[in-house]
C-alpha positions, 0 to 999 in steps of 0.5 A: 376766135371765141370759146365754145359753150356746152349745157350741164344737166346735173340731173336729180339723182344726182341732185339728192346724192349730194353730187353737185359739189363733186361733180363741180369739181370735177369740171372747175379739175378739167379745166372748164369754165363755169359761165352760167350755174342754176339750180331749179324744179324744171317745168315739163315744156322745158323738159318738152322743149329739152328732150323733143328729138326724144318724143314718141319714143319707149323711154320718154316718157319715163325719163320726163317724169324723172328729169321732173323729179327733183330740183336740178342743177344746170350749168354753161359752160366754157372751153376749147373743145368742151363739148367734147371735153365734157363727154369723155369726162361723164363717161358713158350712158351706161355708167355699168360700162363708163370708164371709172375716171368718170364722172359716170364710172366713178359715182353712177351706177345701174339702179335697176328702174325703167330710166337710166339714172346716170348723173349728167347731161352734155350737149352732143354737139355745137348746135345742140347747146345753142339750143339746149342753151336757150332753154336753161338760159334764157 
């Protein structure tokens, strides 16, 4: 049986705050294997494909603007139950309520802006991971 794969994005706020190394360390300390890694400036087309299910929602335009505001780091991870495991490691979407010990709980905070800057994205299912990995690691 092959290992599960997932996509993790370190968002522009994580890169700008020089948290890439800290986040990668937490991922590797958990025992997951990085099988793809690249820093890039995301295109509007990549972001539109990635967030297609949110198009038309009030937070869509601010989210695209935020995600295109600087470089991101795209990571392909592999491991047993890595999708579930990374999402637990990342913590709740809202950094204010994310548990201590998680990436968002320890390193994130609410900046009072129109979009939640919460450092990382992780795929939420095998189907999403397959689709998202195709966008960022085609």
